[in-house]
Backbone as CSV, one residue per row, in Angstrom:
resi,resn,N_x,N_y,N_z,CA_x,CA_y,CA_z,C_x,C_y,C_z
1,MET,100.235,74.380,59.462,99.982,75.743,57.978,98.613,75.482,57.677
2,ILE,98.575,77.279,57.580,97.092,77.347,56.738,97.067,77.075,55.834
3,GLU,98.279,76.668,54.780,98.137,76.339,53.519,97.880,74.531,53.455
4,ARG,98.101,74.200,54.263,98.039,72.343,54.479,96.049,72.080,54.728
5,PHE,95.501,73.355,55.581,94.520,73.274,55.600,93.486,73.392,54.474
6,PHE,93.816,74.109,53.661,93.501,74.369,52.501,93.115,73.212,51.439
7,VAL,94.180,72.763,51.172,94.647,71.881,50.534,94.078,70.302,51.068
8,LYS,93.557,70.137,52.186,93.230,69.402,52.657,91.323,69.401,52.222
9,GLN,91.379,70.515,52.086,89.901,70.853,52.317,89.262,70.517,51.041
10,GLY,90.135,71.143,49.843,89.766,71.007,48.363,89.843,69.223,48.271
11,LEU,91.011,68.318,49.110,91.205,67.248,48.352,89.802,66.552,49.119
12,ASN,89.496,66.450,50.128,87.819,65.934,50.677,86.940,66.284,49.763
13,LYS,86.816,67.967,49.407,85.300,67.924,48.261,85.758,67.528,46.821
14,VAL,87.384,66.659,46.328,87.133,66.369,45.160,86.321,64.572,45.690
15,GLU,86.893,64.392,46.704,86.618,62.868,47.193,85.049,62.641,46.823
16,LEU,84.283,63.897,47.783,83.069,64.217,47.777,82.271,63.734,46.509
17,ASP,82.761,64.692,45.462,82.573,64.414,44.109,82.626,63.146,43.658
18,ASN,83.629,62.590,43.929,83.722,61.233,42.989,82.830,60.582,43.682
19,TYR,82.368,60.041,44.789,81.742,59.670,45.156,79.934,59.735,45.453
20,LEU,80.160,61.184,45.452,78.315,61.499,44.686,78.364,61.310,43.307
21,ALA,79.358,61.436,42.414,79.160,60.666,40.860,78.904,59.161,40.715
22,LYS,79.182,58.286,41.645,79.385,57.071,41.697,78.104,56.695,41.958
23,GLU,77.654,57.400,43.171,76.361,56.728,44.098,75.210,57.542,43.205
24,LEU,75.370,58.537,42.353,74.072,59.367,41.886,74.377,59.375,40.282
25,ASP,74.966,58.035,39.691,75.270,57.973,38.292,74.567,57.987,37.403
26,LYS,73.031,57.132,37.952,72.131,57.342,37.145,70.982,58.488,37.637
27,ALA,70.953,59.178,38.019,70.285,60.549,38.427,70.883,61.310,37.961
28,GLY,72.199,61.637,37.357,72.838,62.464,36.269,73.752,63.617,37.003
29,PHE,74.413,63.473,38.194,74.978,64.033,39.249,75.898,65.002,37.850
30,THR,76.121,66.211,38.293,76.612,66.833,37.562,77.935,67.501,38.647
31,LYS,77.395,68.535,39.887,78.348,69.237,40.485,77.470,69.136,42.112
32,SER,78.360,69.524,43.100,78.091,69.760,44.275,78.681,71.117,44.986
33,GLU,77.632,71.846,46.069,78.279,73.216,46.699,77.975,72.930,47.720
34,ILE,79.293,73.277,48.395,78.985,72.844,50.239,78.916,74.248,50.643
35,VAL,77.832,74.812,51.513,77.530,75.957,52.057,77.456,75.934,53.200
36,LYS,78.274,76.385,54.203,78.404,76.051,55.695,77.700,77.155,56.514
37,THR,77.120,76.871,57.071,76.438,78.226,58.250,76.707,77.508,59.685
38,PRO,76.297,78.004,60.678,76.502,78.145,61.960,75.832,76.642,62.668
39,LEU,74.502,76.138,62.315,74.401,75.595,62.618,74.427,73.983,61.976
40,VAL,74.172,73.741,60.471,74.604,72.979,60.192,75.233,73.005,58.770
41,THR,75.692,72.245,57.917,76.565,72.242,56.967,75.433,71.413,55.399
42,ARG,75.058,72.432,54.373,74.733,71.849,53.391,75.260,71.842,52.376
43,ILE,75.171,70.519,51.810,75.436,70.200,50.091,74.497,70.155,49.389
44,VAL,74.851,71.199,48.485,73.575,71.110,47.545,74.046,70.571,46.036
45,VAL,73.297,69.417,45.405,73.397,68.437,44.719,72.991,69.049,43.444
46,SER,73.581,69.041,42.448,72.898,69.607,40.917,72.589,67.966,40.231
47,VAL,71.506,67.684,39.616,71.137,66.695,39.212,70.160,66.671,38.333
48,THR,70.041,65.623,36.897,69.158,66.399,36.035,67.797,65.005,36.217
49,ARG,67.907,64.083,37.148,66.649,63.613,37.549,66.747,63.395,38.984
50,PRO,65.779,64.193,39.566,66.277,64.506,41.217,64.733,63.311,41.345
51,GLY,64.123,63.121,41.090,63.531,61.724,41.533,64.594,60.370,42.205
52,LEU,64.982,59.795,40.967,66.065,58.763,41.344,67.030,59.258,42.404
53,ALA,67.596,60.735,42.749,68.014,61.110,43.990,67.602,60.701,45.138
54,ILE,66.267,61.194,45.327,65.922,61.181,46.795,65.564,59.503,47.014
55,GLY,64.976,58.791,45.690,64.238,57.253,46.440,63.285,57.826,46.852
56,LYS,62.380,56.308,47.465,61.157,56.764,47.415,61.186,56.828,49.124
57,SER,60.638,57.660,49.456,60.242,58.263,50.699,61.576,59.290,51.509
58,GLY,62.796,59.174,50.180,63.648,60.089,50.614,64.656,59.313,51.398
59,SER,65.003,57.783,51.259,65.440,56.672,51.804,67.167,57.012,51.293
60,ASN,67.030,57.491,50.162,68.245,57.504,49.195,69.150,58.836,50.100
61,ILE,68.295,59.629,50.059,68.885,61.034,50.615,69.641,60.824,52.344
62,THR,68.808,60.292,53.174,68.927,59.874,53.911,70.352,58.876,54.266
63,GLN,69.846,57.482,53.610,71.417,56.984,53.684,72.515,57.573,52.894
64,LEU,72.473,58.941,52.178,73.783,59.497,51.700,73.890,60.470,52.748
65,THR,73.377,60.764,53.137,73.740,61.784,54.839,74.594,61.165,55.598
66,GLU,73.905,60.095,55.894,74.658,59.492,57.378,76.363,59.155,56.290
67,THR,76.022,58.726,55.221,77.400,57.924,54.970,78.462,58.985,54.447
68,ILE,78.078,60.610,55.000,78.965,61.816,53.828,79.645,62.343,56.055
69,GLY,78.760,62.013,56.500,79.032,62.636,57.639,79.843,61.870,58.285
70,ARG,80.086,60.585,58.172,80.612,59.622,59.095,82.162,59.627,57.889
71,LYS,82.239,59.249,56.743,83.113,59.002,55.886,84.323,60.472,55.273
72,PHE,83.411,61.716,55.786,84.647,62.866,55.069,84.192,63.939,56.661
73,GLY,84.033,63.333,57.722,84.059,63.943,58.930,83.444,65.525,58.566
74,ILE,81.850,65.655,57.571,80.986,67.185,58.011,80.176,67.081,58.631
75,ASP,80.584,68.008,60.152,79.888,68.065,60.871,77.976,68.445,60.518
76,ASN,76.971,67.627,61.021,75.730,68.082,60.733,75.497,68.306,59.098
77,PRO,76.158,67.145,58.420,75.347,67.298,56.774,73.979,67.478,56.464
78,GLN,73.416,68.481,55.908,72.510,68.789,55.366,72.169,68.474,53.883
79,LEU,72.118,67.319,52.985,71.842,67.001,51.902,70.703,67.843,50.832
80,GLU,71.112,68.690,50.076,70.083,69.108,49.387,70.185,68.595,47.954
81,ILE,69.033,68.402,47.402,68.832,68.356,45.681,68.370,68.876,44.920
82,LYS,69.149,69.074,44.286,68.994,70.985,42.895,68.406,70.360,41.624
83,GLU,67.548,70.196,41.052,67.327,70.028,39.519,67.411,71.108,38.367
84,ILE,68.252,70.273,37.507,69.087,70.980,36.695,68.118,71.710,35.748
85,GLU,67.398,72.612,35.673,65.905,72.716,34.526,66.321,72.449,33.125
86,ARG,67.924,73.443,32.800,67.777,72.685,30.954,69.387,72.029,31.461
87,PRO,68.952,70.750,30.777,70.362,70.131,31.033,70.897,70.219,29.987
88,GLU,70.374,70.271,28.236,71.302,71.177,27.107,71.784,71.958,28.054
89,LEU,72.431,73.005,28.104,72.896,74.192,28.584,74.002,73.685,29.800
90,ASP,74.170,72.700,30.330,74.669,72.261,31.115,76.065,71.458,30.654
91,ALA,76.737,71.909,30.642,78.232,70.900,29.998,78.425,69.554,30.367
92,LYS,78.247,69.549,32.103,78.616,68.049,32.526,77.263,67.521,32.487
93,ALA,76.830,67.744,31.871,75.151,66.950,32.001,75.212,66.236,30.350
94,VAL,75.587,67.234,29.984,75.954,66.706,28.099,76.777,65.848,27.674
95,ALA,78.274,66.299,28.433,79.714,65.408,28.694,78.594,63.535,29.231
96,ASN,78.161,63.637,29.930,77.672,62.305,30.804,76.376,62.028,29.543
97,LYS,75.996,62.359,29.620,74.646,61.991,28.168,75.488,61.344,26.789
98,PHE,76.860,62.283,26.391,77.690,61.772,24.980,78.145,60.039,25.688
99,LYS,79.263,60.235,26.982,79.379,59.011,27.269,78.655,58.092,27.450
100,ALA,77.180,58.141,28.397,75.737,56.721,28.029,75.612,56.568,26.632
101,LEU,75.797,56.878,25.632,75.515,56.751,24.961,76.791,56.151,24.123
102,ILE,77.826,56.886,23.879,78.462,56.449,22.908,79.406,54.764,24.138
103,GLU,78.856,54.515,24.906,79.418,52.959,26.142,78.041,51.780,25.272
104,ARG,76.905,52.547,25.059,75.718,51.909,24.480,75.493,51.571,23.380
105,GLY,76.976,51.800,22.144,77.423,51.604,20.806,76.576,52.082,19.617
106,PHE,75.998,53.415,20.062,75.962,54.761,19.148,77.485,55.301,18.712
107,SER,77.097,55.754,17.036,78.217,56.497,16.422,78.674,57.734,17.127
108,TRP,79.784,57.758,17.331,80.071,59.230,18.088,79.963,60.268,17.302
109,ARG,80.095,60.473,15.907,79.409,60.914,15.291,78.088,61.789,15.406
110,SER,77.142,60.801,15.048,76.260,61.069,15.439,75.406,61.955,16.487
111,VAL,75.888,61.426,17.699,76.019,61.828,19.219,76.372,62.929,18.805
112,VAL,77.515,63.257,18.762,77.970,64.807,18.524,77.375,65.661,18.107
113,PHE,76.993,65.580,16.875,76.121,66.384,16.199,74.587,67.133,16.155
114,LYS,74.334,65.609,16.587,72.903,65.826,17.286,72.808,66.273,18.661
115,GLY,73.782,66.224,19.557,73.886,67.019,20.536,74.660,68.211,20.411
116,LEU,75.126,69.048,20.029,75.907,70.609,19.163,74.124,71.068,18.974
117,ASN,73.597,70.198,17.787,72.200,70.912,17.358,71.313,70.748,18.733
118,ASP,71.384,70.193,19.685,70.181,70.572,20.416,71.044,71.688,21.352
119,ILE,72.091,72.205,22.011,72.778,72.794,22.691,72.358,74.401,22.141
120,LEU,72.540,74.272,20.727,72.161,76.028,20.128,70.655,75.936,20.304
121,HIS,69.816,74.687,19.976,68.528,74.832,19.736,68.291,75.503,21.394
122,ALA,68.807,75.228,22.280,68.342,75.571,23.735,68.549,77.270,23.483
123,GLY,69.408,77.360,22.923,69.413,79.358,22.862,71.072,79.433,23.506
124,ALA,71.759,78.331,23.229,73.403,78.985,23.748,73.880,79.487,22.539
125,GLN,74.764,80.590,23.156,75.226,81.373,22.012,76.452,80.946,21.524
126,GLY,77.168,79.929,21.752,77.790,79.200,21.163,78.836,77.578,21.832
127,ALA,78.642,76.996,21.164,79.118,75.454,22.131,80.369,74.490,21.176
128,GLU,81.360,74.152,21.508,82.241,73.170,21.292,82.226,72.084,21.890
129,ILE,82.650,70.851,20.970,82.677,69.819,21.773,83.939,69.012,21.118
130,VAL,84.171,68.897,22.005,85.918,68.067,21.364,86.036,66.429,21.912
131,VAL,86.219,65.562,20.431,85.898,64.558,20.701,87.710,63.363,20.203
132,SER,88.399,62.716,21.310,89.655,61.922,20.864,89.820,60.391,21.598
133,GLY,90.188,60.043,21.072,90.695,58.459,21.419,89.978,57.215,20.066
134,LYS,90.177,56.500,20.608,89.474,55.014,19.673,88.774,55.600,18.800
135,LEU,88.381,56.315,17.744,87.198,56.979,16.808,87.046,56.115,15.284
136,ALA,88.134,55.362,14.906,88.289,54.888,13.775,87.762,53.118,14.165
137,GLY,87.784,52.967,14.767,87.318,51.597,15.562,88.330,50.231,15.528
138,LYS,88.082,49.359,15.571,89.158,48.389,15.769,90.784,48.012,14.722
139,GLY,92.171,48.511,15.047,93.068,48.354,14.489,92.909,50.304,14.260
140,GLY,92.197,51.053,14.114,92.603,52.086,14.031,93.240,52.963,14.912
141,ARG,93.571,54.087,14.694,94.627,55.073,15.258,93.835,56.042,16.096
142,LYS,94.445,56.807,17.125,93.987,57.644,18.205,93.646,58.611,17.425
143,LYS,92.763,58.887,16.918,91.963,60.566,16.233,91.592,61.485,17.474
144,ARG,91.957,62.725,16.852,90.822,64.164,17.909,89.875,65.099,16.223
145,VAL,89.040,65.058,17.378,87.988,65.109,16.350,87.159,66.528,16.970
146,ARG,87.265,67.822,16.613,86.434,69.034,17.304,85.977,69.614,15.991
147,VAL,84.330,69.801,17.152,82.778,70.451,16.480,82.544,71.308,17.405
148,GLY,82.344,72.909,16.718,82.077,73.687,17.352,80.863,74.996,16.147
149,SER,80.225,75.593,17.105,79.117,76.606,16.002,78.745,77.832,17.305
150,GLY,79.364,79.124,16.906,78.741,80.104,17.314,79.713,80.759,17.976
151,TYR,79.633,81.940,19.026,80.337,82.275,19.675,81.362,81.134,21.148
152,MET,82.438,81.806,20.951,83.464,80.722,22.222,84.924,81.891,22.374
153,LYS,84.998,81.869,23.582,86.123,82.934,24.336,86.669,81.077,24.406
154,LYS,88.279,81.569,24.245,89.094,80.587,24.597,90.225,80.783,25.604
155,VAL,90.712,81.706,25.814,91.871,82.290,26.661,91.418,83.626,27.111
156,GLY,92.307,84.004,28.422,92.058,85.556,28.951,90.932,84.691,29.925
157,GLU,91.122,85.911,31.359,89.641,86.114,32.061,88.281,85.495,32.050
158,GLN,87.809,85.843,30.832,86.695,85.462,30.667,86.313,84.182,30.524
159,ALA,87.175,83.405,29.818,87.125,82.055,29.681,86.433,81.481,30.462
160,LYS,86.514,82.000,31.890,86.332,81.419,33.275,84.543,81.553,32.784
161,LEU,83.940,82.379,32.554,82.252,82.688,31.718,81.993,81.226,31.069
162,VAL,82.997,80.783,30.484,82.532,79.311,29.719,82.172,78.653,30.443
163,ASP,81.004,77.429,30.702,81.169,76.699,31.293,81.394,75.142,30.724
164,TYR,82.027,74.225,31.740,83.115,73.417,31.247,82.792,72.032,31.600
165,GLY,83.235,70.881,30.391,82.319,69.717,31.046,83.416,68.885,30.667
166,TYR,83.516,67.570,31.602,84.367,66.304,30.619,84.323,64.885,31.406
167,ALA,83.652,63.702,30.240,83.586,62.396,30.858,84.603,61.527,29.627
168,SER,84.730,60.764,29.916,85.616,59.368,29.672,84.776,58.546,29.421
169,ALA,84.603,57.477,27.964,83.528,56.902,27.815,84.526,55.422,27.420
170,TYR,84.146,54.475,27.738,85.321,53.493,27.491,84.400,52.352,26.855
171,PRO,83.997,52.445,25.270,83.365,51.335,24.792,84.649,50.267,24.683
172,LYS,84.086,48.884,23.385,84.409,48.278,23.240,86.209,47.990,22.295
173,VAL,85.831,49.290,21.857,86.678,49.339,21.129,88.301,50.212,21.653
174,GLY,88.108,51.334,22.457,89.427,51.551,23.347,88.293,53.073,24.011
175,ALA,89.017,53.672,25.196,88.852,54.725,25.304,88.369,56.072,24.463
176,ILE,87.544,57.102,24.902,87.280,57.739,23.997,86.961,59.039,25.871
177,GLY,87.811,60.086,24.929,87.827,61.108,25.893,86.564,62.173,24.956
178,ILE,86.001,63.405,26.100,84.740,63.748,25.499,85.379,65.350,26.778
179,LYS,84.915,66.755,25.665,85.005,67.855,26.295,84.012,68.522,25.426
180,VAL,83.002,69.409,26.354,82.354,70.149,25.758,82.292,71.592,26.691
181,LYS,82.110,72.262,25.915,82.432,73.929,26.222,81.095,74.148,25.671
182,ILE,80.350,75.155,26.666,79.036,75.872,26.663,78.899,77.245,26.718
183,VAL,78.716,78.268,25.876,78.077,79.444,26.485,76.657,80.329,26.862
184,ARG,76.744,80.190,28.021,75.032,80.210,27.753,74.151,81.280,27.787
185,PRO,73.222,81.147,27.372,72.210,82.415,27.110,72.763,84.459,27.622
186,GLU,72.513,83.638,29.238,72.236,84.759,29.964,73.977,85.239,30.302
187,THR,74.922,84.748,29.908,76.539,84.991,30.137,76.637,86.206,29.210
188,VAL,77.603,87.327,29.739,77.919,88.404,29.365,78.904,88.981,29.487
189,PHE,80.005,88.874,28.084,81.181,89.342,27.883,81.612,90.843,28.452
190,PRO,81.873,90.972,28.661,82.869,92.795,29.036,82.852,93.207,27.703
191,ASP,83.633,92.771,26.952,84.044,93.265,25.551,82.712,92.906,24.164
192,LYS,82.105,92.248,25.262,80.891,92.420,23.791,79.593,92.712,24.295
193,GLU,78.951,94.109,24.196,77.705,94.715,24.532,77.029,94.351,23.167
194,ARG,75.679,93.803,23.341,74.626,93.801,22.236,73.689,95.458,22.438
195,ILE,73.692,95.629,21.298,72.998,96.805,20.900,71.492,96.596,20.643
196,GLN,70.990,95.222,19.931,69.754,94.941,20.351,68.942,95.550,21.449
197,PRO,69.509,94.690,23.009,68.898,95.121,24.224,68.970,96.837,24.337
198,TYR,69.711,97.723,24.158,69.981,98.927,23.929,69.164,99.751,23.330
199,ILE,68.683,98.889,22.284,67.547,99.942,21.742,66.184,99.518,21.668
200,LYS,66.211,97.866,21.925,64.630,98.281,22.961,64.000,98.782,23.868
201,ARG,65.236,99.073,24.890,65.115,99.881,25.994,65.152,100.962,25.663
202,LYS,65.822,101.591,24.586,65.799,103.721,24.378,63.998,103.372,23.321
203,GLU,63.431,102.138,23.055,61.929,102.311,22.660,60.951,102.440,23.115
204,GLU,61.328,101.345,24.134,60.463,101.553,25.728,60.263,102.651,26.055
205,ALA,61.404,102.865,26.242,61.737,104.736,26.985,60.854,105.659,26.213
206,ALA,60.872,105.545,24.709,60.168,106.620,23.742,58.546,106.223,23.782
207,GLU,58.220,105.228,23.972,56.993,104.861,24.285,56.232,105.187,25.354
208,LYS,57.221,104.806,26.572,56.759,105.712,27.938,56.364,106.734,27.942
209,ALA,57.630,107.171,27.234,57.038,109.334,26.888,56.369,109.960,26.165
210,ARG,55.956,108.770,25.133,54.874,109.453,24.418,53.643,110.147,24.159
211,PRO,52.942,109.274,25.596,51.817,110.315,25.677,51.679,111.410,26.432
212,ALA,53.389,111.243,27.561,53.162,112.720,27.862,53.231,114.284,26.618
213,GLN,54.444,113.086,26.010,54.824,114.433,24.759,53.233,115.016,24.216
214,GLU,52.615,113.878,24.217,51.806,114.238,22.974,50.814,115.149,23.802
215,ALA,50.118,114.993,25.258,49.909,115.924,26.251,50.500,117.617,25.958
216,ALA,51.432,117.371,26.005,51.837,118.450,26.177,52.189,119.250,24.886
217,ALA,51.799,118.706,23.384,51.904,119.698,22.223,50.842,119.883,22.535
218,GLN,49.631,118.694,22.587,48.241,119.049,22.958,47.319,120.753,23.502
219,ALA,48.365,120.621,24.615,48.585,122.006,25.529,49.137,123.033,25.060
220,ALA,50.058,122.789,24.196,51.038,123.596,23.761,49.497,124.687,22.424
221,ALA,49.046,123.120,21.649,48.296,123.749,20.288,46.700,124.858,21.046
222,ALA,46.240,124.331,22.092,45.616,124.963,22.754,45.439,126.240,23.599
223,THR,46.876,126.473,23.506,47.492,128.124,24.589,47.536,128.592,23.209
224,ASN,48.132,128.064,21.887,48.479,128.958,20.730,47.080,129.453,19.898
225,GLN,45.984,128.509,20.112,44.660,128.558,19.830,43.813,129.927,20.594
226,GLU,43.872,129.764,22.136,43.555,131.028,22.702,44.070,131.918,22.555
227,ALA,45.254,131.955,22.110,46.195,133.264,22.491,46.004,133.659,20.811
228,GLY,45.612,132.870,19.610,45.110,133.726,18.403,43.735,134.456,18.779
229,THR,42.788,133.500,19.591,41.192,134.237,19.519,41.843,135.131,20.303
230,GLN,42.651,135.366,21.384,42.234,136.767,21.741,43.290,138.085,21.464
231,GLN,44.107,137.886,20.103,44.265,138.460,19.006,43.654,138.881,18.150
232,ALA,42.717,138.363,17.497,41.730,138.572,16.861,40.296,139.217,17.605
233,LEU,40.162,139.053,18.738,39.177,139.703,19.664,39.363,140.637,19.733
234,GLU,40.952,141.124,20.191,41.882,142.764,20.312,41.966,143.622,18.746
235,ALA,41.956,142.929,17.604,42.123,143.121,16.242,41.034,143.989,16.251
236,SER,39.559,143.177,16.394,38.254,143.496,15.896,37.411,144.447,16.991
237,ASP,38.513,144.712,18.004,38.025,145.854,18.731,39.098,147.588,18.700
238,ALA,39.450,146.909,17.544,40.636,148.059,17.207,40.022,148.800,16.250
239,LYS,39.385,148.058,15.120,38.994,148.306,14.204,37.929,149.650,13.921
240,PRO,36.994,149.407,14.742,35.945,151.043,15.409,37.125,151.940,15.522
241,GLN,37.869,151.759,16.510,38.425,152.762,16.721,39.374,153.574,15.682
242,ARG,40.167,152.719,15.254,40.639,153.217,14.303,39.869,153.865,12.680
243,ALA,38.584,153.206,12.898,37.953,154.223,12.200,37.464,155.457,12.597
244,GLU,36.565,155.626,13.463,36.478,156.353,14.061,37.559,157.793,13.871
245,LYS,38.627,157.562,14.310,39.972,158.269,13.774,40.204,158.704,12.391
246,GLU,39.766,157.685,11.598,40.295,157.928,9.872,39.260,158.656,9.655
247,GLU,37.914,158.781,10.104,36.789,159.347,9.844,36.834,160.944,9.701
248,PRO,37.581,161.674,10.423,37.669,163.137,10.412,38.650,163.197,9.310
249,LYS,39.509,162.612,9.638,40.938,162.568,8.081,40.460,162.398,6.556
250,GLN,39.380,161.677,6.501,38.615,161.557,5.274,37.535,162.728,5.345
251,GLU,36.714,163.525,5.817,35.873,164.487,5.703,36.738,165.373,5.353
252,HIS,37.904,165.726,6.462,39.429,166.952,5.982,39.391,167.034,4.339
253,LYS,40.148,165.291,3.829,40.349,165.988,2.706,39.612,165.837,2.123
254,ALA,38.225,165.345,1.821,36.945,165.746,0.959,36.501,167.544,0.610
255,ALA,36.862,167.765,2.274,36.855,169.448,1.468,37.579,169.852,1.193
256,GLU,39.208,169.548,1.169,39.912,170.448,1.134,39.851,169.769,-0.542
257,LYS,39.427,168.719,-0.991,39.250,168.597,-2.560,38.257,169.636,-3.038
258,ALA,37.415,169.281,-2.593,36.175,170.348,-3.696,36.211,171.506,-3.055
259,GLN,37.313,172.334,-2.166,38.093,173.568,-2.238,38.855,173.616,-3.408
260,ALA,39.424,172.725,-3.634,40.382,172.774,-5.001,39.543,172.590,-5.866
261,GLU,38.453,171.981,-6.329,37.986,171.827,-8.108,37.452,173.172,-7.521
262,LYS,37.038,173.940,-6.919,35.889,175.066,-6.391,37.190,176.126,-7.558
263,GLY,38.207,176.308,-6.869,39.285,177.362,-6.811,39.686,177.387,-8.397
264,HIS,39.656,176.237,-8.638,39.825,175.741,-10.385,39.391,175.900,-11.624
265,GLU,37.558,175.992,-10.946,36.627,176.423,-11.607,36.595,178.225,-11.573
266,LYS,36.706,178.284,-10.669,36.687,179.821,-11.156,37.847,180.455,-11.383
267,ALA,39.244,179.507,-11.416,40.649,180.508,-12.648,40.367,180.111,-13.919
268,HIS,39.372,179.269,-14.062,39.287,178.924,-15.658,38.008,179.858,-16.326
269,ARG,37.276,180.122,-15.489,36.156,181.015,-15.848,36.787,182.423,-15.587
270,GLU,37.994,183.091,-15.096,38.633,184.127,-14.956,39.227,183.840,-16.240
271,HIS,39.762,183.340,-16.716,41.094,183.198,-17.688,40.231,183.448,-19.041
272,LYS,38.693,183.068,-19.372,38.191,182.693,-19.923,37.017,184.056,-20.447
273,LYS,36.865,184.772,-19.579,36.659,186.257,-18.973,38.112,187.376,-20.253
274,LYS,38.692,186.799,-19.568,40.180,187.253,-19.671,40.357,186.948,-21.432
275,ASP,40.272,186.063,-21.907,40.492,185.563,-23.649,39.431,186.296,-24.053
276,LYS,38.120,186.726,-23.781,37.104,187.280,-24.473,37.746,188.411,-24.254
277,LYS,38.024,189.216,-23.512,37.681,190.975,-23.172,39.236,191.172,-24.309
278,GLU,40.280,190.432,-24.692,41.335,190.371,-25.583,41.214,190.677,-27.189
279,LYS,40.102,189.805,-27.205,39.382,190.008,-28.968,39.040,190.886,-28.739
280,GLY,37.700,191.287,-28.340,37.200,192.826,-28.585,36.373,192.526,-29.548
281,ASN,35.474,193.476,-30.458,35.218,193.235,-31.365,35.467,193.904,-32.300
282,PRO,34.529,194.072,-33.590,35.808,193.487,-35.049,35.649,195.499,-35.179
283,GLY,34.710,196.213,-34.797,34.955,197.703,-35.059,36.150,197.899,-34.676
284,GLN,35.814,197.605,-33.255,37.589,198.488,-32.657,38.710,198.039,-32.778
285,LYS,38.607,196.909,-34.203,39.904,196.631,-34.239,40.247,197.356,-35.870
286,ALA,39.242,197.625,-36.415,39.862,198.777,-37.685,40.230,199.837,-37.234
287,ALA,39.489,199.924,-36.061,40.072,201.601,-35.666,41.166,201.826,-35.088
288,GLY,41.663,200.524,-34.984,42.668,200.937,-34.096,43.501,200.919,-35.215
289,ALA,43.631,200.151,-36.567,44.508,200.193,-37.510,44.357,200.980,-38.457
290,ALA,43.423,201.873,-37.913,43.475,203.141,-38.858,44.335,204.036,-38.390
291,GLU,44.541,203.990,-37.397,45.293,205.050,-36.492,46.390,204.492,-36.434
292,ASN,46.578,203.344,-36.875,48.175,203.177,-36.599,48.884,203.758,-38.234
293,ALA,48.247,203.738,-39.149,48.574,203.766,-40.161,49.026,204.916,-40.708
294,PRO,48.679,206.245,-40.168,49.814,207.523,-40.451,51.034,207.321,-39.801
295,VAL,51.138,206.435,-38.532,52.180,206.757,-37.877,52.919,206.036,-38.950
296,GLN,52.770,204.967,-39.607,53.865,204.201,-40.591,53.779,205.184,-41.662
297,GLU,53.290,205.151,-42.348,53.427,206.246,-43.656,54.873,207.411,-43.479
298,SER,54.214,207.754,-41.932,54.957,209.073,-41.951,56.732,208.541,-40.824
299,GLY,56.387,207.878,-40.802,57.873,206.783,-40.836,58.132,206.376,-41.680
300,VAL,58.021,206.017,-43.166,58.672,205.622,-44.378,59.688,206.736,-44.559
301,ALA,58.878,208.393,-44.259,58.909,209.188,-45.292,60.129,210.336,-44.634
302,GLU,60.288,209.442,-43.363,61.379,210.262,-42.702,62.587,209.835,-43.413
303,ILE,61.990,207.965,-43.347,63.822,207.182,-43.608,64.180,207.262,-45.273
304,ALA,63.093,207.923,-46.113,63.194,208.443,-47.248,63.748,209.310,-47.949
305,LYS,63.707,210.129,-46.928,64.311,211.991,-46.655,65.699,211.670,-45.995
306,GLU,65.775,211.168,-45.231,67.379,210.902,-44.817,68.453,209.500,-45.852
307,ALA,67.613,209.207,-46.788,68.156,208.022,-47.491,68.963,209.493,-48.394
308,GLY,67.981,210.017,-49.377,68.445,211.037,-50.289,69.373,212.125,-49.503
309,GLU,69.699,212.842,-48.697,70.363,213.483,-47.558,71.848,213.153,-47.932
310,LYS,71.904,211.668,-47.847,72.995,211.047,-47.746,73.493,210.617,-49.254
311,GLU,72.892,210.573,-50.357,73.154,210.253,-51.660,73.983,211.749,-51.734
312,GLN,73.151,212.547,-51.960,73.594,214.050,-52.106,75.087,214.441,-51.208
313,GLU,75.420,213.776,-50.424,77.028,214.031,-49.558,77.637,213.054,-50.263
314,GLY,77.270,212.136,-50.949,77.803,211.011,-51.454,78.464,210.135,-50.502
315,ILE,77.714,209.729,-49.750,78.200,208.942,-48.461,77.112,207.707,-49.106
316,GLY,76.510,207.813,-49.980,75.282,206.403,-50.685,76.698,205.186,-50.929
317,PRO,75.485,204.316,-51.606,76.322,202.934,-51.971,76.870,203.049,-53.101
318,LYS,77.879,203.272,-54.456,78.741,203.034,-54.975,77.806,202.487,-55.612
319,GLU,77.676,202.873,-57.035,77.337,201.520,-58.578,78.484,201.023,-59.050
320,GLY,78.101,200.305,-59.245,79.214,199.111,-60.495,80.195,198.651,-59.335
321,ILE,79.647,197.917,-58.295,80.509,197.145,-57.200,79.982,195.840,-57.256
């Protein structure tokens, strides 16, 4: 059955990792990866100290290649040593380091806290270290201590993005288990989007677009200036034409005003002449008065005569009333 084939393949991978961890313990072995090609089977081995893994003139590599091909039945194995550039961010390397220090007699507390600071200073987003076992010394009970800092995913599909490593130390007092989890700086979780890179990209795009915007603004300003100059020239050309059109109107208004003034003066003179004629000489006024006097006297006599006739008839006003 096909399931047995995959199970056997997985068991061979575990046995290979255990063998390489034993042989390359001093070189700082962390993990291996098998890549099959049509010609050879390439085995990539990650270590912290590649010099110890290669050996003098590659003797260690040659011996390991022969042993792997004979013991694990891998056709044409080709061993490739890959150096871990930042061991502080590799969980397995950190766990192996803690194991070696605790077995040499260092206090687990100082080892764990110093290692956590080194991990965070290396740029990790978060880290968690769990130490359990005989931590209290001889005669003490089993104890579990967790030390962590930063951001950490523990459940769900996203927990697979966290680098995990474990190791077991065996000091004289008893076994101590070490578990290390590290969230590397380049790890991006789908539910945690950082805003700072987005803002930085926006600022960079704005900086790149700024020269073009300035050039467009300068071109628009130049265009507006040319348009203003052209309008000013057109206005200056239109002023003489407007002045030429307005000159006849002004002359006509001045002529009308002068004619009106002459008419007023003429009317004023005629009015003065009329007043003089009406006033006349003093001799003429006396003669006129003498002519009117007899007319007034004859009128008075007629009124008196009518009054006498009415009294004789008894129509006049009654006395004693």
